[in-house]
Structures are given as C-alpha cells and as structure tokens.
C-alpha positions in Angstrom: -16.7 -7.0 -23.8 -13.6 -8.7 -24.9 -11.1 -9.2 -22.0 -7.5 -8.4 -22.5 -4.7 -10.5 -21.0 -3.5 -9.9 -17.5 -0.2 -8.1 -17.2 1.6 -5.4 -19.1 3.5 -7.8 -21.4 0.5 -9.8 -22.3 -1.4 -6.7 -23.3 1.5 -5.4 -25.3 1.6 -8.7 -27.2 -2.2 -8.6 -27.7 -2.0 -5.1 -29.2 0.9 -6.2 -31.5 -1.3 -9.1 -32.7 -4.4 -7.0 -33.0 -3.3 -3.8 -34.7 -6.8 -2.7 -35.6 -7.9 -2.6 -31.9 -4.6 -0.9 -31.0 -5.2 1.8 -33.6 -8.8 2.3 -32.4 -7.8 2.7 -28.7 -5.0 5.1 -29.7 -7.4 7.2 -31.7 -9.9 7.4 -28.8 -7.1 8.3 -26.3 -5.8 11.1 -28.5 -9.3 12.4 -29.1 -9.9 12.7 -25.4 -6.3 13.7 -24.3 -7.4 17.1 -23.2 -9.8 15.6 -20.7 -7.0 13.6 -19.0 -5.3 16.8 -17.8 -8.3 18.9 -17.1 -8.5 20.0 -13.4 -11.7 19.6 -11.6 -12.8 22.4 -9.3 -14.3 21.4 -6.0 -17.4 23.3 -4.9 -15.6 23.8 -1.5 -12.5 25.3 -3.1 -11.6 28.8 -1.8 -11.3 31.7 -4.1 -7.9 32.8 -5.3 -6.2 35.4 -3.2 -5.1 38.6 -4.9 -1.4 39.0 -5.4 -1.3 42.2 -3.3 -2.6 40.2 -0.3 0.1 37.6 -0.6 2.9 40.0 -1.0 1.9 42.2 2.0 4.3 42.2 4.9 3.4 40.2 8.0 1.7 42.3 10.6 3.6 40.7 13.5 7.0 41.7 14.7 8.4 38.3 13.8 10.1 37.7 10.4 8.9 34.9 8.2 11.8 32.7 7.2 11.3 30.5 4.0 8.0 28.8 3.9 7.6 28.6 7.7 4.8 30.8 9.0 5.6 33.0 12.0 4.6 31.5 15.4 1.3 32.6 16.9 2.8 33.1 20.4 6.3 34.3 21.2 8.4 31.6 22.9 10.0 32.4 26.2 13.3 30.4 26.6 15.5 30.9 29.7 19.0 29.5 29.2 21.6 29.4 32.0 25.2 28.6 31.1 27.5 26.8 33.5 31.1 28.2 33.3 32.7 25.3 35.2 
C-alpha cells in the first residue's frame, strides 16, 4: 500500500518519476483490457426478440411515426373555428 498523490497532475508527475511502477500498471491494464469492456448480463434481462417480431406491422389502425409508439386509446378532439 503506497499512496499516490492527490490530483491528476500529481499522479502524472509521480509516474514520470517512477517509470518502473508506471510500466507495471500499464502491463496490468493491457493484460485485463478485455475485462474493461465486457458486458455483464443481468439475471432479470429479457431474452432478445426475433427480428421477425420487431419488423411485423402494428396491429392497430394507427401508424407508428419515428420512435414514438402508437397511442393505446384514440384521442377525441373537437375543434370549433370562429370565422369572425
């Protein structure tokens, strides 16, 4: 347990002064780089949907626009225009 200096600049300076430690840390990071980007799967994650199910047309009469899902209930709007 040796503590490194606080702050980015202090750590950079420490690594420049202690090249052996810097090389050791770099080697460990490169050896485990694949673990940094590995995705973890949650046990509650749902199974992937087949492509056919995603590309199927919506069963409702409303069209889906962009990424906005169709409304569950039709909206009844009554508009009266004044011609005065």
